[in-house]
KOLSEMI-526467 format. One line per 8 residues: their letters; for each residue x, y, z of N, C-alpha, C. Coordinates in pm, whole numbers. Example, Ala and Ser with C-alpha at 12.3 -4.5 7.8 and 13.67 -1.06 7.14 Angstrom:
% residues 2
AS	1319:-569:780:1230:-450:780:1320:-330:780 ~ 1285:-225:708:1367:-106:714:1290:3:787
//
This chain:
% residues 392
MRRWIGTD	80:-120:0:0:0:0:85:126:0 ~ 192:131:79:266:255:91:394:251:8 ~ 454:370:-6:585:386:-67:582:372:-218 ~ 698:382:-286:687:375:-433:807:317:-505 ~ 771:264:-622:864:205:-718:799:221:-853 ~ 871:220:-962:804:245:-1089:849:159:-1202 ~ 775:168:-1310:811:96:-1431:815:188:-1551 ~ 825:319:-1527:829:413:-1638:971:462:-1655
MSPQYTHK	1005:509:-1774:1141:556:-1798:1146:704:-1771 ~ 1148:741:-1643:1149:880:-1602:1267:899:-1508 ~ 1387:929:-1563:1508:926:-1481:1504:1021:-1362 ~ 1423:1130:-1369:1420:1221:-1255:1353:1159:-1134 ~ 1283:1044:-1155:1220:978:-1043:1293:850:-1005 ~ 1408:826:-1064:1482:706:-1031:1528:711:-886 ~ 1501:604:-810:1545:597:-672:1625:471:-656 ~ 1565:365:-609:1635:238:-603:1631:165:-736
LLRPSLAA	1531:190:-813:1513:113:-935:1499:205:-1053 ~ 1546:163:-1167:1520:233:-1291:1419:154:-1370 ~ 1328:228:-1443:1219:162:-1516:1233:186:-1663 ~ 1334:132:-1726:1353:166:-1866:1249:108:-1959 ~ 1211:-19:-1939:1116:-81:-2031:1082:-220:-1982 ~ 977:-279:-2040:939:-417:-2011:923:-490:-2143 ~ 962:-618:-2145:976:-687:-2273:867:-788:-2301 ~ 829:-800:-2427:738:-905:-2472:782:-945:-2612
TLLLTTGC	694:-1003:-2691:731:-1057:-2821:697:-960:-2932 ~ 789:-943:-3024:765:-857:-3140:681:-929:-3245 ~ 583:-858:-3297:508:-907:-3413:531:-806:-3525 ~ 616:-841:-3619:643:-751:-3731:551:-790:-3846 ~ 450:-708:-3869:350:-742:-3970:284:-616:-4020 ~ 236:-620:-4141:167:-503:-4194:32:-487:-4128 ~ -41:-595:-4106:-168:-591:-4035:-266:-495:-4098 ~ -365:-453:-4019:-461:-356:-4068:-430:-220:-4006
TCCGDACD	-492:-117:-4059:-462:17:-4012:-504:36:-3867 ~ -620:-18:-3829:-667:-3:-3692:-747:-126:-3655 ~ -682:-220:-3584:-744:-349:-3553:-785:-354:-3407 ~ -914:-361:-3380:-962:-380:-3244:-907:-277:-3148 ~ -837:-325:-3043:-786:-237:-2940:-679:-141:-2992 ~ -621:-170:-3107:-522:-79:-3163:-584:58:-3190 ~ -717:62:-3205:-784:191:-3226:-774:278:-3101 ~ -747:216:-2983:-737:291:-2859:-598:353:-2841
VHSVEIVP	-504:317:-2929:-368:368:-2917:-364:512:-2968 ~ -328:601:-2879:-321:743:-2916:-178:784:-2953 ~ -80:721:-2889:59:755:-2918:147:634:-2893 ~ 263:634:-2956:361:526:-2943:495:589:-2914 ~ 573:525:-2830:707:572:-2800:803:455:-2801 ~ 926:481:-2836:1030:378:-2835:1124:408:-2719 ~ 1151:306:-2640:1245:322:-2529:1352:214:-2536 ~ 1478:255:-2514:1523:392:-2497:1519:468:-2630
PVVHAEPQ	1501:600:-2626:1489:676:-2750:1621:698:-2822 ~ 1732:682:-2750:1865:694:-2811:1952:583:-2755 ~ 2020:510:-2843:2111:403:-2801:2248:428:-2860 ~ 2350:424:-2774:2488:431:-2819:2541:288:-2827 ~ 2578:244:-2946:2612:103:-2967:2749:89:-3030 ~ 2813:-23:-2999:2937:-56:-3068:2905:-130:-3196 ~ 2992:-127:-3294:2968:-204:-3416:2953:-353:-3384 ~ 2865:-419:-3457:2844:-563:-3448:2787:-607:-3313
STFALTAR	2707:-522:-3252:2633:-564:-3133:2486:-579:-3168 ~ 2416:-664:-3095:2274:-686:-3118:2201:-659:-2988 ~ 2100:-574:-2994:2030:-537:-2872:1882:-517:-2902 ~ 1805:-492:-2799:1659:-484:-2811:1609:-342:-2792 ~ 1512:-304:-2873:1437:-182:-2852:1294:-219:-2812 ~ 1223:-126:-2751:1088:-151:-2704:993:-44:-2753 ~ 878:-84:-2805:772:10:-2841:663:1:-2736 ~ 617:117:-2691:518:122:-2585:401:209:-2630
ARDENGHV	279:158:-2611:159:229:-2655:93:301:-2538 ~ 35:419:-2567:-39:496:-2467:-177:533:-2522 ~ -274:547:-2430:-408:586:-2472:-419:737:-2477 ~ -541:788:-2500:-560:932:-2517:-531:1011:-2390 ~ -531:943:-2275:-498:1008:-2150:-350:998:-2115 ~ -273:938:-2205:-131:922:-2180:-95:802:-2096 ~ -190:713:-2070:-165:596:-1988:-109:482:-2073 ~ -14:409:-2017:42:293:-2085:-67:188:-2102
IAKSFETQ	-80:130:-2222:-177:25:-2249:-109:-110:-2227 ~ -162:-188:-2134:-96:-311:-2090:-132:-430:-2178 ~ -92:-426:-2304:-109:-542:-2391:-17:-528:-2511 ~ -2:-637:-2584:81:-638:-2704:-2:-600:-2826 ~ 63:-540:-2924:-3:-503:-3048:84:-543:-3166 ~ 19:-568:-3279:94:-585:-3403:160:-451:-3436 ~ 287:-458:-3467:367:-336:-3478:448:-337:-3606 ~ 451:-224:-3673:536:-205:-3790:658:-123:-3751
WSGGVQFQ	775:-175:-3787:899:-104:-3760:957:-55:-3892 ~ 1010:65:-3891:1069:119:-4014:1178:219:-3977 ~ 1252:262:-4077:1357:361:-4056:1469:347:-4156 ~ 1574:421:-4132:1686:422:-4225:1781:309:-4203 ~ 1728:190:-4179:1808:71:-4155:1743:-46:-4227 ~ 1812:-156:-4233:1759:-276:-4297:1704:-371:-4190 ~ 1579:-414:-4207:1518:-508:-4115:1540:-650:-4165 ~ 1574:-738:-4073:1596:-877:-4107:1520:-964:-4009
NSNANPTI	1458:-1072:-4059:1388:-1163:-3970:1481:-1274:-3924 ~ 1475:-1304:-3795:1555:-1411:-3740:1478:-1472:-3624 ~ 1431:-1598:-3642:1352:-1666:-3539:1235:-1581:-3494 ~ 1167:-1519:-3590:1050:-1436:-3565:1083:-1309:-3487 ~ 1212:-1282:-3465:1253:-1159:-3398:1331:-1074:-3496 ~ 1267:-976:-3556:1336:-894:-3656:1459:-825:-3597 ~ 1561:-813:-3675:1680:-738:-3637:1693:-617:-3728 ~ 1763:-520:-3679:1792:-400:-3758:1941:-396:-3782
ATAPISTV	1979:-394:-3907:2121:-395:-3943:2166:-256:-3984 ~ 2270:-206:-3919:2324:-75:-3954:2465:-92:-4008 ~ 2516:14:-4070:2647:8:-4134:2759:-5:-4032 ~ 2871:-67:-4067:2984:-83:-3975:3071:42:-3969 ~ 3014:155:-3988:3087:281:-3983:3015:375:-3885 ~ 3080:482:-3851:3017:580:-3764:2892:634:-3832 ~ 2777:616:-3766:2652:652:-3831:2544:678:-3728 ~ 2441:749:-3769:2321:768:-3688:2203:720:-3771
SDVTATIG	2129:622:-3718:2014:566:-3788:1888:595:-3709 ~ 1780:625:-3779:1653:650:-3713:1561:530:-3730 ~ 1477:506:-3629:1384:394:-3628:1250:445:-3575 ~ 1141:402:-3637:1008:435:-3586:925:308:-3572 ~ 823:315:-3487:730:204:-3466:588:257:-3483 ~ 504:179:-3554:365:218:-3579:271:111:-3526 ~ 172:154:-3447:65:67:-3398:-66:131:-3439 ~ -146:57:-3517:-268:116:-3569:-234:235:-3657
SATSPPAF	-289:351:-3624:-260:473:-3701:-162:564:-3630 ~ -107:519:-3516:-14:602:-3439:129:559:-3465 ~ 215:657:-3493:356:632:-3519:441:707:-3418 ~ 544:641:-3370:631:700:-3268:719:808:-3326 ~ 767:900:-3242:878:984:-3284:998:894:-3311 ~ 1092:938:-3392:1205:851:-3423:1295:828:-3303 ~ 1342:704:-3292:1450:673:-3199:1579:669:-3281 ~ 1691:683:-3214:1817:693:-3286:1917:592:-3232
VIVTTSAV	1981:521:-3326:2088:429:-3295:2217:492:-3342 ~ 2306:520:-3247:2431:590:-3277:2546:492:-3266 ~ 2613:468:-3377:2731:381:-3378:2852:469:-3404 ~ 2947:465:-3312:3068:546:-3325:3188:455:-3325 ~ 3264:453:-3433:3384:371:-3440:3496:436:-3360 ~ 3597:357:-3329:3709:408:-3249:3777:525:-3317 ~ 3790:517:-3447:3861:623:-3518:3789:757:-3506 ~ 3658:753:-3524:3581:877:-3517:3567:924:-3373
GQFFDQVK	3553:831:-3278:3527:869:-3140:3651:880:-3052 ~ 3769:891:-3113:3892:887:-3034:3908:1006:-2940 ~ 3830:1110:-2959:3842:1227:-2873:3738:1227:-2761 ~ 3659:1120:-2751:3553:1114:-2650:3578:999:-2554 ~ 3527:1014:-2433:3537:907:-2334:3457:786:-2378 ~ 3502:668:-2332:3439:543:-2370:3393:469:-2246 ~ 3279:401:-2257:3231:314:-2149:3218:173:-2204 ~ 3250:77:-2121:3242:-64:-2158:3162:-135:-2050
LGHQSGNR	3041:-182:-2086:2950:-236:-1987:2924:-385:-2002 ~ 2972:-445:-2109:2940:-585:-2131:2797:-596:-2180 ~ 2769:-698:-2259:2636:-708:-2316:2614:-848:-2371 ~ 2499:-907:-2339:2461:-1035:-2397:2374:-1008:-2518 ~ 2411:-1067:-2629:2343:-1039:-2755:2193:-1056:-2743 ~ 2118:-958:-2789:1973:-963:-2788:1907:-900:-2668 ~ 1985:-870:-2563:1929:-807:-2444:1900:-659:-2469 ~ 1825:-599:-2377:1808:-455:-2380:1941:-387:-2351
PSIMLIDA	1959:-264:-2395:2081:-192:-2360:2090:-170:-2210 ~ 2212:-152:-2161:2230:-110:-2023:2201:39:-2013 ~ 2157:80:-1895:2124:220:-1873:2223:277:-1772 ~ 2279:393:-1805:2369:463:-1714:2310:598:-1677 ~ 2318:632:-1549:2291:768:-1502:2424:825:-1454 ~ 2462:938:-1509:2592:995:-1480:2577:1136:-1424 ~ 2648:1162:-1315:2671:1297:-1265:2818:1327:-1290 ~ 2849:1430:-1366:2989:1455:-1397:3008:1595:-1455
QVKDDQFH	3132:1640:-1446:3174:1766:-1507:3208:1740:-1654 ~ 3146:1814:-1743:3176:1804:-1885:3286:1904:-1918 ~ 3386:1858:-1990:3499:1944:-2023:3452:2067:-2099 ~ 3501:2182:-2056:3467:2311:-2118:3318:2341:-2110 ~ 3252:2283:-2010:3108:2308:-1993:3081:2317:-1844 ~ 2972:2261:-1797:2933:2267:-1658:2911:2128:-1602 ~ 2882:2121:-1471:2852:1993:-1408:2710:1953:-1443 ~ 2693:1827:-1486:2561:1777:-1527:2515:1668:-1431
NDVLYAVS	2386:1671:-1395:2327:1572:-1304:2231:1480:-1378 ~ 2237:1351:-1345:2142:1251:-1395:2128:1253:-1546 ~ 2240:1255:-1615:2238:1242:-1761:2224:1094:-1794 ~ 2128:1060:-1877:2097:920:-1906:2157:879:-2039 ~ 2225:764:-2038:2279:705:-2160:2235:558:-2166 ~ 2185:516:-2281:2158:375:-2306:2273:323:-2392 ~ 2338:216:-2345:2462:169:-2408:2451:21:-2438 ~ 2486:-17:-2559:2494:-157:-2596:2642:-195:-2606
GSARLPVN	2690:-268:-2507:2828:-313:-2508:2924:-201:-2474 ~ 3010:-170:-2566:3108:-63:-2550:3071:51:-2643 ~ 3076:172:-2592:3035:284:-2676:3109:411:-2636 ~ 3121:498:-2733:3177:630:-2709:3067:724:-2663 ~ 3092:794:-2554:2998:896:-2512:3012:1017:-2603 ~ 2907:1096:-2617:2916:1213:-2706:2983:1332:-2640 ~ 3050:1309:-2526:3114:1417:-2453:3246:1368:-2396 ~ 3324:1462:-2345:3446:1430:-2272:3426:1476:-2129
LTTGGSPE	3421:1381:-2037:3402:1412:-1896:3537:1436:-1830 ~ 3539:1519:-1728:3665:1556:-1667:3649:1570:-1517 ~ 3756:1611:-1448:3753:1624:-1303:3665:1741:-1261 ~ 3616:1733:-1137:3535:1842:-1085:3406:1792:-1027 ~ 3358:1860:-922:3232:1824:-860:3241:1691:-788 ~ 3127:1623:-779:3118:1492:-713:3064:1391:-814 ~ 3151:1335:-897:3104:1245:-1004:3047:1115:-949 ~ 2937:1072:-1008:2872:947:-971:2824:875:-1096
VAIFAPGR	2816:743:-1087:2762:662:-1195:2673:554:-1136 ~ 2553:539:-1189:2465:427:-1156:2440:349:-1284 ~ 2452:217:-1278:2438:131:-1397:2329:29:-1370 ~ 2233:22:-1460:2123:-74:-1454:2133:-161:-1578 ~ 2178:-285:-1559:2207:-372:-1672:2126:-500:-1662 ~ 2075:-553:-1774:1998:-678:-1771:2078:-791:-1709 ~ 2018:-862:-1614:2083:-976:-1552:2198:-944:-1460 ~ 2209:-818:-1418:2320:-777:-1331:2267:-708:-1207
ALHFETNI	2349:-706:-1103:2315:-628:-984:2326:-480:-1016 ~ 2244:-400:-950:2256:-256:-965:2394:-213:-918 ~ 2458:-127:-998:2593:-82:-965:2593:69:-944 ~ 2648:113:-832:2658:256:-802:2796:285:-746 ~ 2858:388:-796:2988:426:-743:3007:577:-752 ~ 3095:626:-666:3125:768:-660:3272:791:-691 ~ 3308:918:-703:3448:958:-724:3509:889:-847 ~ 3438:893:-957:3489:834:-1081:3612:914:-1126
PWTDGVDL	3721:847:-1158:3846:919:-1190:3851:971:-1335 ~ 3753:1055:-1372:3760:1116:-1505:3880:1210:-1512 ~ 3940:1221:-1629:4054:1311:-1650:4026:1403:-1768 ~ 4118:1493:-1793:4103:1581:-1910:4128:1507:-2040 ~ 4188:1389:-2031:4214:1311:-2151:4096:1223:-2188 ~ 4124:1124:-2273:4022:1028:-2315:4024:910:-2218 ~ 3913:887:-2151:3906:785:-2046:3825:664:-2092 ~ 3855:549:-2032:3777:427:-2052:3723:384:-1917
LDRSTLSG	3591:382:-1903:3527:331:-1783:3479:190:-1813 ~ 3554:92:-1762:3525:-49:-1790:3452:-110:-1671 ~ 3323:-137:-1690:3242:-203:-1588:3171:-322:-1652 ~ 3248:-399:-1728:3191:-510:-1806:3178:-638:-1725 ~ 3226:-640:-1601:3224:-764:-1522:3140:-745:-1395 ~ 3029:-678:-1407:2942:-660:-1292:2885:-795:-1247 ~ 2857:-807:-1118:2805:-933:-1064:2659:-952:-1101 ~ 2612:-1075:-1082:2473:-1107:-1111:2379:-1047:-1008
PHNVELAM	2249:-1065:-1028:2151:-1004:-938:2168:-1052:-794 ~ 2135:-964:-700:2134:-1002:-559:2010:-1088:-532 ~ 2031:-1198:-461:1917:-1280:-421:1868:-1234:-285 ~ 1739:-1209:-274:1676:-1167:-150:1584:-1279:-103 ~ 1614:-1335:13:1531:-1444:66:1415:-1387:144 ~ 1296:-1439:118:1175:-1398:188:1136:-1507:287 ~ 1120:-1469:414:1075:-1563:517:923:-1564:516 ~ 863:-1680:481:719:-1689:457:646:-1746:577
WYRVADSD	538:-1679:616:452:-1721:725:310:-1730:671 ~ 242:-1842:695:108:-1860:639:7:-1872:752 ~ -87:-1779:751:-195:-1778:850:-328:-1781:775 ~ -341:-1880:687:-456:-1893:598:-503:-2038:599 ~ -635:-2058:606:-691:-2194:605:-717:-2239:462 ~ -610:-2247:383:-622:-2290:244:-491:-2359:207 ~ -501:-2482:161:-381:-2559:130:-305:-2504:10 ~ -368:-2416:-68:-301:-2360:-186:-216:-2238:-156
VSTEAEAE	-216:-2190:-33:-152:-2062:-4:-3:-2063:-34 ~ 68:-2169:4:213:-2171:-18:246:-2178:-167 ~ 166:-2252:-242:189:-2262:-387:169:-2127:-454 ~ 61:-2059:-419:36:-1928:-477:141:-1826:-434 ~ 181:-1832:-307:281:-1739:-257:414:-1756:-331 ~ 453:-1880:-355:576:-1907:-429:566:-1852:-570 ~ 451:-1871:-636:433:-1819:-771:439:-1667:-771 ~ 383:-1603:-669:385:-1457:-663:526:-1404:-635
AQYASKIY	606:-1478:-560:746:-1439:-539:824:-1451:-670 ~ 799:-1557:-746:865:-1572:-876:822:-1460:-972 ~ 695:-1424:-965:646:-1316:-1050:710:-1184:-1011 ~ 729:-1161:-881:799:-1042:-836:942:-1039:-891 ~ 1007:-1156:-891:1142:-1163:-948:1142:-1125:-1095 ~ 1041:-1168:-1168:1032:-1134:-1310:1013:-984:-1328 ~ 921:-927:-1251:896:-782:-1264:1023:-703:-1234 ~ 1089:-735:-1123:1210:-663:-1086:1324:-691:-1184
GDNEAGMS	1332:-815:-1231:1435:-847:-1330:1414:-776:-1461 ~ 1288:-770:-1507:1258:-701:-1634:1284:-552:-1626 ~ 1292:-500:-1504:1315:-357:-1485:1455:-325:-1437 ~ 1548:-421:-1457:1688:-400:-1423:1707:-355:-1278 ~ 1626:-410:-1186:1639:-375:-1045:1759:-441:-979 ~ 1814:-544:-1044:1934:-607:-992:1910:-701:-875 ~ 1788:-757:-865:1760:-848:-755:1659:-953:-797 ~ 1659:-1064:-724:1560:-1169:-743:1519:-1217:-605
FTTRTMSD	1409:-1294:-598:1354:-1335:-470:1339:-1487:-463 ~ 1375:-1543:-349:1348:-1682:-317:1272:-1686:-185 ~ 1211:-1800:-155:1130:-1810:-34:1179:-1921:57 ~ 1154:-1902:186:1181:-2005:287:1063:-2006:384 ~ 995:-2119:396:878:-2128:483:921:-2132:629 ~ 867:-2039:707:894:-2033:851:787:-2109:930 ~ 660:-2087:891:551:-2149:966:424:-2147:883 ~ 349:-2258:888:219:-2267:822:120:-2323:922
SGIGVSYT	37:-2233:977:-53:-2274:1084:-172:-2353:1031 ~ -208:-2333:903:-325:-2399:848:-455:-2343:902 ~ -446:-2234:977:-564:-2172:1039:-575:-2028:988 ~ -695:-1988:951:-716:-1853:902:-714:-1751:1015 ~ -624:-1654:1005:-611:-1549:1106:-613:-1415:1035 ~ -690:-1320:1086:-691:-1184:1032:-607:-1094:1121 ~ -541:-997:1059:-465:-900:1138:-553:-780:1163 ~ -570:-744:1290:-656:-631:1327:-581:-528:1410
GDEKCTTV	-449:-541:1417:-370:-443:1492:-364:-310:1420 ~ -283:-217:1474:-276:-83:1416:-186:-81:1293 ~ -188:34:1222:-114:47:1096:37:52:1116 ~ 81:80:1239:225:77:1267:272:-62:1307 ~ 179:-156:1311:211:-298:1333:281:-322:1467 ~ 243:-248:1568:311:-257:1696:292:-393:1764 ~ 183:-464:1730:158:-595:1792:159:-709:1691 ~ 219:-686:1574:211:-785:1467:280:-915:1505
GPDLGLEG	387:-909:1582:460:-1030:1621:374:-1126:1703 ~ 327:-1081:1821:243:-1171:1901:107:-1200:1839 ~ 51:-1103:1766:-80:-1126:1706:-77:-1240:1604 ~ 33:-1252:1531:40:-1349:1421:138:-1463:1450 ~ 193:-1465:1570:279:-1577:1609:407:-1584:1529 ~ 481:-1472:1524:603:-1467:1442:727:-1500:1525 ~ 716:-1601:1610:832:-1645:1688:940:-1698:1595 ~ 1061:-1650:1616:1173:-1691:1531:1208:-1592:1423
AQPNQINV	1129:-1486:1408:1164:-1382:1311:1291:-1312:1354 ~ 1375:-1277:1258:1504:-1216:1285:1506:-1072:1231 ~ 1583:-984:1295:1584:-843:1255:1646:-817:1119 ~ 1716:-915:1063:1782:-895:934:1709:-964:819 ~ 1580:-994:835:1509:-1065:729:1381:-993:691 ~ 1332:-1028:572:1202:-977:525:1100:-1087:548 ~ 1002:-1060:633:897:-1155:666:772:-1123:585 ~ 720:-1222:514:596:-1206:438:491:-1294:504
VYVAEIGW	384:-1229:552:281:-1301:626:151:-1296:547 ~ 105:-1412:500:-25:-1422:434:-131:-1443:542 ~ -225:-1349:552:-332:-1357:651:-466:-1367:579 ~ -568:-1412:652:-699:-1425:591:-746:-1291:535 ~ -727:-1185:614:-756:-1050:569:-689:-951:663 ~ -678:-828:618:-629:-720:702:-753:-643:746 ~ -787:-660:872:-919:-619:918:-934:-472:951 ~ -899:-387:859:-919:-243:877:-1035:-198:790
ESDPSGWS	-1086:-80:816:-1197:-30:737:-1160:-16:590 ~ -1034:19:564:-988:35:425:-975:-98:352 ~ -967:-211:427:-961:-346:371:-853:-357:262 ~ -727:-326:296:-621:-327:194:-583:-467:151 ~ -523:-476:32:-476:-605:-18:-340:-641:40 ~ -265:-542:83:-134:-566:141:-90:-447:223 ~ 13:-468:305:64:-360:389:209:-388:424 ~ 291:-285:412:432:-294:449:451:-224:582
CPRSATLG	481:-301:685:496:-244:819:628:-168:833 ~ 631:-66:921:759:-3:951:858:-106:1004 ~ 985:-89:971:1085:-188:1014:1093:-197:1165 ~ 1104:-320:1213:1112:-347:1356:1253:-389:1394 ~ 1301:-340:1508:1435:-376:1554:1444:-523:1593 ~ 1332:-586:1622:1333:-727:1663:1282:-822:1556 ~ 1186:-777:1475:1127:-865:1374:1186:-845:1235 ~ 1252:-733:1212:1295:-699:1077:1180:-636:1001
DVILISWS	1172:-661:872:1062:-610:789:949:-711:789 ~ 825:-660:796:707:-747:792:613:-693:684 ~ 579:-781:590:481:-751:486:357:-835:512 ~ 241:-771:514:114:-842:529:46:-854:394 ~ 2:-973:359:-70:-996:234:-208:-1054:269 ~ -313:-986:222:-450:-1031:249:-489:-1139:148 ~ -516:-1260:196:-553:-1371:109:-683:-1342:34 ~ -773:-1268:98:-904:-1242:39:-903:-1127:-62
KKSNTTLA	-800:-1041:-58:-801:-922:-142:-684:-913:-240 ~ -583:-993:-222:-460:-977:-300:-480:-1004:-448 ~ -388:-949:-528:-375:-988:-668:-235:-1047:-686 ~ -201:-1085:-806:-69:-1146:-824:43:-1043:-823 ~ 12:-914:-813:117:-812:-802:126:-753:-662 ~ 41:-795:-569:43:-735:-436:177:-754:-368 ~ 233:-874:-374:362:-898:-309:470:-811:-373 ~ 475:-805:-505:575:-723:-572:560:-576:-532
HELGHTMA	436:-530:-522:408:-393:-481:462:-366:-341 ~ 431:-454:-247:474:-432:-109:626:-446:-94 ~ 687:-531:-174:834:-541:-170:898:-409:-211 ~ 834:-337:-304:886:-206:-341:890:-112:-223 ~ 785:-116:-138:785:-35:-17:897:-78:78 ~ 908:-208:97:1008:-260:190:1151:-227:145 ~ 1172:-214:14:1304:-181:-37:1335:-32:-22 ~ 1265:35:70:1294:173:111:1231:278:22
LTSPPFPF	1137:241:-63:1067:340:-144:950:392:-61 ~ 978:492:20:887:532:128:859:681:133 ~ 872:754:24:850:898:29:714:931:-32 ~ 633:1020:28:656:1090:155:641:998:275 ~ 679:1046:394:693:956:508:561:908:566 ~ 569:794:635:457:737:710:407:841:810 ~ 275:852:841:169:762:799:81:816:686 ~ 131:913:609:51:969:500:6:856:407
DMAGHTNG	-123:851:373:-180:736:303:-117:711:167 ~ -69:817:101:-8:799:-30:142:778:-21 ~ 195:757:98:339:743:115:395:635:23 ~ 493:674:-58:559:579:-144:484:541:-268 ~ 374:606:-300:297:574:-419:321:675:-530 ~ 296:633:-651:320:719:-766:198:801:-806 ~ 89:787:-734:-30:867:-764:6:1015:-762 ~ -29:1086:-868:-3:1228:-872:137:1266:-916
VAGFDEQN	224:1166:-938:360:1196:-983:362:1195:-1136 ~ 410:1302:-1195:410:1314:-1341:481:1195:-1405 ~ 420:1140:-1510:481:1031:-1585:437:893:-1543 ~ 354:884:-1437:308:754:-1389:155:747:-1394 ~ 102:626:-1408:-42:606:-1406:-72:472:-1339 ~ -198:425:-1351:-238:305:-1280:-170:178:-1329 ~ -99:183:-1442:-23:67:-1486:110:57:-1414 ~ 144:158:-1334:267:155:-1256:250:63:-1136
LLWAYAAA	351:-15:-1106:343:-113:-999:311:-50:-864 ~ 359:71:-839:339:135:-709:231:241:-711 ~ 139:231:-806:20:315:-803:-74:258:-696 ~ -118:342:-603:-201:294:-492:-334:241:-542 ~ -378:134:-482:-508:73:-507:-516:12:-646 ~ -506:96:-751:-523:45:-887:-413:-55:-923 ~ -298:-46:-857:-190:-138:-888:-232:-283:-865 ~ -327:-304:-776:-371:-440:-747:-440:-504:-866
SLSVVPSV	-486:-423:-962:-555:-477:-1078:-460:-509:-1192 ~ -332:-481:-1172:-233:-507:-1277:-203:-655:-1281 ~ -267:-727:-1372:-256:-872:-1372:-136:-922:-1450 ~ -80:-838:-1536:38:-876:-1613:132:-758:-1620 ~ 258:-786:-1648:351:-678:-1675:302:-604:-1799 ~ 300:-470:-1799:253:-398:-1918:325:-447:-2043 ~ 247:-494:-2140:304:-557:-2257:359:-453:-2354 ~ 471:-485:-2412:532:-401:-2513:581:-490:-2625
VMPSVSST	634:-432:-2728:687:-511:-2837:834:-477:-2853 ~ 914:-575:-2887:1057:-555:-2884:1127:-625:-3000 ~ 1196:-551:-3085:1279:-615:-3186:1422:-626:-3135 ~ 1500:-709:-3196:1643:-705:-3175:1704:-613:-3278 ~ 1804:-539:-3235:1869:-443:-3322:2015:-483:-3335 ~ 2063:-489:-3456:2201:-531:-3478:2279:-419:-3544 ~ 2389:-380:-3481:2479:-285:-3545:2599:-364:-3595 ~ 2611:-378:-3724:2711:-470:-3779:2823:-396:-3849
//
């Protein structure tokens, strides 16, 4: 219920997680001009809108549809891709082939009668880019580009905050970064742990920032407690934890979730304590909970007037973190939603009802995982379409 996390590509709201895009299957087809729900598509956007790529790398772009209110439409559509590049089919996943020279190629995506603004694929060879700094992030062919947020002093310019670069493999930045200020870099890469570092040693010369060997995602173990009179509760809880891993993995959060059963009473118990969860331990029999763990408690219901589907309790010095999931009200995204709160996405502070939610924040809508109330109706990750792009 409280706190926030997102799935939109709005770098000014990046906190613990970046929301560059979510992936589904590309359908490259001419189709009809406006087929069924495609008529509801008011605009299309490609994310990331600019990719810096090395020659002979293959990566994914994403097309995302919005309705007339600017809300992301959570389904897949037949999509036409075009631009100043050559499209090639490979295992039903079209690729875009660009020249092996320094070049800028434009790409557009059309759904129904709506066409996206052009996205740009920038390939810079070593010879042309020898005067610019280079980053090397590593890349598995066909994955989405890695996303970098950089705070740094630009040579002969000023200090820049939260400059976003999408990079496929190794690429030349369009600037020369240098000493000054408090340089920082955050890297969100598919299949990798989130990487953050300070005091980057940029110089006045041409630098190489090599972060191609980042570690894999952090595994977060969830201690599971079941206070529900239903034999299916543990099976569903495990599936919802796996689904949370998919959502966080698809959004380059750098973490995955596993579960460990602490106790299954087989008896339905409702939580009726206060919102600060001051009596949650004795009320729900959480003997054995440790201060360094995340406890997920499935209860029959959360017996407040608001009848929430889930609740993230304030951290306890003795119990650690406690998440309450209402068996009677939950959806398959409730656990993922509450985990976002527990991962410290808690602004504005407790006990304000919208604490940590994206309601009212520009760029987010009810398809966002941390949208209050409506997030519970999000039954699938918002569907998008994704081609592979090859710079050869």
